[in-house]
C-alpha positions in Angstrom: 66.6 76.5 22.3 68.1 76.5 25.8 71.5 75.0 26.0 72.2 71.9 28.2 73.8 72.9 31.4 77.5 72.1 31.5 78.5 68.9 33.4 81.9 68.5 34.9 83.9 65.9 33.1 84.7 63.4 35.9 81.1 63.2 37.2 79.8 62.7 33.7 82.2 59.8 33.1 81.1 58.2 36.3 77.5 58.7 35.2 78.2 56.9 31.9 79.9 54.0 33.8 77.0 53.6 36.1 74.6 53.7 33.2 76.5 51.0 31.3 76.8 48.8 34.4 73.0 49.1 35.0 72.4 48.1 31.3 74.6 45.1 31.7 72.7 43.9 34.7 69.3 44.6 33.0 70.2 42.6 29.8 70.2 38.8 30.4 73.5 37.2 29.5 73.3 34.9 26.5 73.6 31.3 27.8 76.8 29.5 26.9 76.6 26.7 24.4 76.2 23.4 26.4 79.2 21.1 26.2 78.7 17.5 25.1 80.4 14.4 26.5 79.3 11.2 24.8 80.5 8.1 26.6 80.3 5.0 24.4 81.3 1.5 25.6 82.1 -1.6 23.7 79.8 -4.7 23.7 77.8 -3.8 26.8 74.3 -5.1 27.4 72.1 -2.8 29.4 71.4 -5.7 31.8 75.0 -5.6 33.1 74.4 -2.3 34.9 73.0 -1.7 38.4 70.6 1.0 37.1 69.1 -1.6 34.7 68.6 -4.1 37.6 71.9 -6.1 37.7 72.4 -7.3 41.3 76.0 -8.5 40.9 78.1 -5.8 39.1 78.9 -2.6 41.0 78.4 0.5 38.8 77.7 3.3 41.3 78.8 6.2 39.1 76.8 5.1 36.1 73.8 4.4 38.4 74.2 7.9 39.7 74.3 9.3 36.2 71.0 7.6 35.5 69.5 8.8 38.8 70.4 12.4 38.1 68.9 12.4 34.6 66.8 10.1 32.4 67.2 6.4 31.6 65.7 4.9 28.5 64.5 1.4 29.2 64.1 0.3 25.6 67.0 1.6 23.6 68.1 -0.8 20.8 71.0 -0.7 18.4 70.4 -1.0 14.7 73.1 -3.6 14.2 75.0 -6.1 16.5 78.6 -5.1 15.9 80.8 -2.1 16.6 81.8 -0.3 13.4 78.2 -0.1 12.0 76.7 1.0 15.2 79.4 3.6 15.9 78.8 5.0 12.4 75.1 5.1 13.0 75.5 7.1 16.3 77.7 9.6 14.6 75.7 10.0 11.3 72.1 9.1 12.1 72.2 6.7 9.2 71.4 3.0 9.2 74.0 0.4 8.0 72.5 0.1 4.6 72.9 3.9 4.2 76.4 4.5 5.5 77.5 1.1 4.1 79.1 -0.5 7.1 77.5 -3.9 7.8 80.3 -5.6 9.7 83.5 -4.5 11.6 85.9 -2.4 9.5 88.8 -4.6 8.4 92.5 -3.9 9.4 93.7 -2.7 6.0 91.1 0.1 6.1 92.3 1.2 9.5 96.0 1.2 9.1 98.5 1.0 6.3 98.8 2.3 2.7 95.2 1.6 1.8 93.6 3.1 4.9 90.8 5.5 4.5 88.0 7.2 6.6 84.8 5.3 5.9 82.6 8.3 6.9 84.3 10.7 4.5 81.3 11.1 2.3 78.9 11.8 5.2 78.4 14.7 7.6 78.9 13.4 11.2 78.4 14.8 14.7 82.0 16.0 15.1 81.9 18.0 11.9 78.5 19.5 12.8 79.7 20.6 16.2 83.1 21.9 14.9 81.2 24.1 12.4 79.0 25.3 15.2 82.1 26.5 17.2 82.9 23.5 19.3 86.3 22.0 19.9 86.1 18.2 19.4 88.2 15.5 20.9 88.3 11.7 20.7 89.7 9.5 23.5 89.3 5.8 22.9 88.2 3.4 20.2 87.6 4.7 16.6 87.3 1.7 14.4 86.0 3.6 11.4 89.1 3.8 9.2 92.3 5.7 8.8 93.0 5.6 12.5 96.3 7.4 12.4 94.8 10.7 11.2 92.3 12.9 13.0 89.1 13.3 11.0 85.4 14.0 11.2 85.9 17.4 13.0 88.2 16.1 15.8 91.4 18.0 16.6 92.3 16.0 19.7 92.8 12.4 18.8 94.0 9.5 21.0 92.9 6.1 19.8 94.0 2.6 19.1 95.2 0.9 15.9 92.8 -2.1 16.1 89.1 -2.5 16.4 89.2 -5.7 18.5 90.7 -5.8 22.0 93.4 -8.4 22.8 93.9 -7.2 26.4 93.6 -4.0 28.4 97.3 -3.8 29.5 100.5 -3.2 27.5 98.6 -2.4 24.4 99.4 -0.3 21.3 97.7 3.2 21.2 97.8 6.1 18.7 98.9 9.5 20.0 100.3 12.5 18.1 100.1 10.6 14.9 102.2 7.7 16.0 101.8 4.2 17.5 103.2 3.6 20.9 102.7 1.0 23.7 100.7 2.0 26.7 102.2 0.2 29.7 99.2 0.6 31.9 95.5 0.0 31.9 93.9 1.4 28.7 90.6 2.0 30.4 92.4 4.4 32.7 94.3 5.9 29.8 91.1 6.9 27.9 89.8 8.5 31.1 93.0 10.5 31.7 93.1 11.7 28.1 89.4 12.7 28.3 90.1 14.7 31.5 93.1 16.3 29.8 90.9 17.4 26.9 88.2 18.8 29.2 90.8 20.8 31.2 92.4 22.2 28.0 89.0 23.3 26.6 87.1 24.3 29.7 86.8 28.0 28.5 85.1 27.1 25.2 82.3 24.8 24.0 83.6 21.3 23.6 82.5 17.9 22.5 84.3 14.9 24.0 83.8 11.5 22.4 85.0 9.2 25.2 84.8 5.8 23.4 85.9 3.1 25.9 86.9 -0.3 24.4 85.8 -1.9 27.6 84.1 -3.9 29.0 84.5 -5.8 25.6 83.7 -9.3 27.0 85.0 -11.2 24.0 88.0 -13.1 22.8 90.8 -14.9 24.7 91.1 -12.1 27.3 87.9 -13.5 28.8 89.9 -16.4 30.1 92.6 -14.2 31.7 92.1 -13.0 35.2 91.2 -9.4 35.7 94.0 -7.1 37.0 92.2 -3.9 37.9 91.2 -2.8 41.4 87.9 -4.7 41.2 89.4 -8.2 40.5 89.6 -9.4 44.1 86.0 -8.4 44.9 84.6 -10.5 42.1 86.8 -13.6 42.7 84.5 -16.6 43.3 81.4 -14.4 43.4 78.2 -16.2 42.6 76.7 -14.3 39.7 72.9 -14.5 39.8 72.6 -12.4 36.6 74.5 -14.8 34.4 72.2 -17.7 33.6 73.8 -21.2 33.6 72.0 -22.8 30.7 72.5 -25.3 27.9 74.2 -23.9 24.9 71.9 -22.7 22.1 72.4 -24.7 18.8 72.9 -21.5 16.9 76.0 -20.5 19.0 78.9 -20.3 16.6 81.7 -18.3 18.4 82.5 -17.9 22.1 81.5 -21.5 23.0 84.5 -21.7 25.4 83.0 -18.9 27.6 79.6 -20.5 28.3 78.9 -21.0 32.1 82.6 -20.1 32.9 83.1 -18.4 36.2 86.4 -16.8 35.1 84.6 -15.1 32.1 81.9 -13.8 34.3 84.5 -12.3 36.7 86.4 -10.7 33.9 83.3 -9.0 32.5 82.2 -7.8 35.9 85.7 -6.3 36.7 86.0 -4.5 33.3 82.5 -3.1 33.7 83.3 -1.7 37.1 86.6 -0.4 35.6 84.6 1.7 33.1 82.4 2.9 35.9 85.5 4.2 37.7 86.2 6.3 34.6 82.7 7.7 34.5 83.1 8.8 38.1 86.4 10.6 37.4 84.8 12.4 34.4 81.9 13.6 36.5 84.2 14.7 39.3 86.2 16.7 36.8 83.1 18.6 35.5 82.1 19.5 39.1 85.7 20.6 40.0 85.8 22.9 36.9 82.3 24.3 37.4 81.1 22.7 34.1 78.6 20.4 35.6 75.4 22.3 35.0 76.2 23.2 31.4 77.4 19.8 30.1 75.2 17.3 28.5 76.5 13.8 29.4 75.3 10.8 27.4 76.1 7.2 28.3 75.5 4.3 25.9 77.0 1.3 24.2 77.6 0.4 20.6 75.5 -2.8 20.8 74.0 -5.2 23.3 75.6 -8.4 24.6 74.4 -11.7 26.1 76.0 -13.6 28.9 74.2 -17.0 28.9 70.6 -15.9 28.4 68.8 -18.4 26.2 72.1 -20.3 26.0 73.8 -17.5 24.1 77.1 -15.6 24.7 78.0 -12.6 22.7 76.4 -10.5 20.0 74.4 -11.1 16.9 77.4 -12.0 14.7 78.4 -14.8 17.0 75.5 -17.0 16.0 74.7 -18.8 12.8 72.4 -17.6 11.5 73.1 -14.1 12.6 71.0 -13.2 15.7 68.5 -10.5 16.5 67.7 -11.3 20.1 66.5 -8.4 22.2 69.6 -8.5 24.5 71.9 -8.4 21.5 70.1 -5.2 20.6 69.4 -3.5 23.9 71.9 -0.9 25.0 72.0 1.5 28.0 71.0 5.0 27.2 71.3 7.7 29.8 71.2 11.5 29.5 72.2 14.0 32.2 72.3 17.8 32.3 71.2 19.2 35.6 70.3 22.6 34.2 67.9 21.2 31.6 67.0 17.6 32.2 64.9 16.7 35.2 66.4 14.0 37.4 65.2 10.6 38.4 63.1 9.8 35.3 62.8 6.9 32.9 61.4 6.7 29.4 59.8 3.5 27.9 59.9 4.9 24.3 61.3 2.4 21.9 64.3 4.2 20.5 67.2 3.3 18.3 70.8 4.6 17.9 69.7 6.2 14.6 67.5 8.5 16.7 70.5 9.7 18.7 71.9 12.4 16.3 68.7 14.4 15.7 67.8 14.3 19.4 71.2 15.5 20.6 71.4 18.2 18.0 67.9 19.5 18.9 68.8 19.5 22.6 71.9 21.5 21.9 69.9 24.1 19.9 71.4 22.8 16.6 68.4 20.9 15.1 68.6 22.9 11.9 72.0 21.5 11.2 70.8 17.9 11.0 72.1 16.5 7.6 69.4 15.9 5.0 71.5 14.1 2.3 71.1 11.2 2.7 68.0 11.6 4.9 68.3 9.9 8.3 65.4 7.7 9.4 66.1 9.1 12.9 63.5 10.8 15.0 63.8 13.5 17.6 63.1 12.4 21.1 64.6 15.5 22.8 61.2 16.5 24.2 61.4 13.4 26.5 64.7 14.7 27.9 62.8 17.8 29.2 59.9 15.8 30.7 57.5 16.3 27.8 55.9 13.6 25.6 57.1 13.6 22.0 54.9 12.3 19.2 56.2 8.8 18.8 55.7 5.6 16.9 57.1 2.7 19.0 58.9 0.9 16.2 62.6 0.3 15.4 64.5 -1.5 12.7 67.6 -3.7 12.7 69.9 -5.2 10.2 73.1 -7.2 9.7 74.0 -8.5 6.2 71.3 -11.2 5.5 69.3 -10.5 8.7 66.7 -7.8 9.3 64.2 -7.3 12.0 61.3 -5.0 13.0 60.5 -4.5 16.6 57.2 -2.8 17.5 55.7 -2.1 20.9 54.5 -5.7 21.2 56.0 -7.8 18.4 59.3 -8.7 16.8 59.6 -10.1 13.3 63.0 -11.4 12.1 63.6 -12.2 8.4 66.7 -13.6 6.7 67.4 -13.3 3.0 66.6 -15.2 0.9 64.9 -18.1 2.6 65.0 -17.7 6.4 64.9 -19.0 9.1 62.2 -16.6 10.2 61.2 -15.7 13.7 58.1 -14.1 15.2 57.6 -13.2 18.9 54.9 -11.8 21.0 57.2 -9.5 23.1 54.5 -8.8 25.7 53.7 -12.4 26.4 57.2 -13.8 25.7 59.8 -11.1 26.5 62.6 -13.7 26.6 61.8 -14.8 23.0 61.5 -18.5 23.9 58.5 -19.3 21.6 58.9 -18.7 17.9 55.4 -18.2 16.6 56.4 -18.1 12.9 54.2 -20.5 10.9 51.7 -21.1 13.8 48.0 -21.2 12.9 46.2 -17.8 12.9 49.4 -15.8 13.0 49.8 -15.1 9.3 48.0 -11.7 9.2 50.4 -10.4 11.9 53.4 -11.8 10.1 52.3 -10.2 6.8 51.8 -6.8 8.4 55.2 -6.8 10.0 56.9 -8.1 6.8 55.3 -5.3 4.8 56.5 -2.8 7.5 60.0 -4.1 7.3 60.0 -4.0 3.5 58.7 -0.5 3.3 61.3 0.9 5.7 64.3 -0.5 3.8 62.8 0.3 0.4 62.6 3.9 1.6 66.0 4.3 3.3 68.5 1.7 2.0 71.1 2.9 -0.5 71.3 0.4 -3.5 75.1 0.5 -3.2 74.9 -1.0 0.3 71.6 -2.9 0.3 72.8 -6.4 1.1 69.5 -8.0 0.2 70.0 -6.7 -3.3 73.7 -7.7 -3.7 75.0 -4.4 -2.4 78.5 -4.3 -1.0 79.8 -4.0 2.6 81.8 -0.8 2.9 83.6 -2.3 6.0 85.7 -4.4 3.6 88.0 -3.2 0.9 86.4 -3.3 -2.6 87.4 -6.3 -4.7 90.1 -5.2 -7.2 
């Protein structure tokens, strides 16, 4: 065998360096895990945003988010109040699975009996933490044990209460202690969100930016707005707020009906949240994170501002309501590298579909929890411009009230004896004409009632099935 010719040491080293450099260029780099920013607002009907057709309230940054991604036109919440819907977004479970039917009560949030209501379930923060993400919360928690970080979050700035008394000079939780925030809390959540992004820009991160605005409830609605938008809305004629006779089912919020000051406050707080969205998006661009960050914008539940003579959410009427605008939430997804811009989807989707869809989009679909099994479906193909196999039906519940919404019909049942509602949503989208009990409609009612019964028989946990004397986990158990 002929020996290899000798090669001088220095040229040989240079040769190896060139070879390794060429190999590095030849092998495609593994794409970095996409970051996730989930912006969730409090009590915000989709109709209050410009991208959903509102002519009065200025939301340029949210509208741009919609224009640069996909906007879902028929996204509905599974419950009309905050704790249950937030738990559903994070776990993929309906209220009668995770147990929260109403807002979590103060003793569960703060004090010696406080505890995390999601402790027995696997939630989004835990899944992403285990997948190598750093997770941060800035904003409203309202799921129990508010002083201590939980559910995979290591960055934790929140508030002690679930409700909002005002947006100025309010108590907040930071570094495990309660302090007073002297400024505007909407701005605080944005600042802390940006701080988290800057601290974690070199690694995959999940920011849960949970604004407690626009809120639009309680005594603050009769206080004048103080943010930079207040003057612009003073004495504005709001075409989008119907001035109508009060509905006989209205139970709370009667003082806000047809009130100019309440309309001005809602508009100013909505635009205040929009400012924060703009700052978050500018931060991503400044740090070079824009292309590789999935940004999702939604609300915990819908809200009504005078339509059909109603103001508020489903727990503000008696009986509890299931009106479309109490259910409809904004739902926007944006990631320039992967989601085509300028698109809408008319799929009928629920917040229980959020978790499986986001996990699949992030490449983590195999980490979707299976115990208990979510009723959630994966609509992530729609984000890429494809058409997922889809059944246009969603389900809704709050204590005694349950509803099924199909592509063309809505049926509302209340345990044990009604009142019942049935609407042809194509002919009557404002739900003005209750067809329940009308001649010839019985086969349709029976079909929808069976569909409703099958869904909850399949998914409801007997511990939390309110139609079968189950308990509400949002309240402390009776001693």
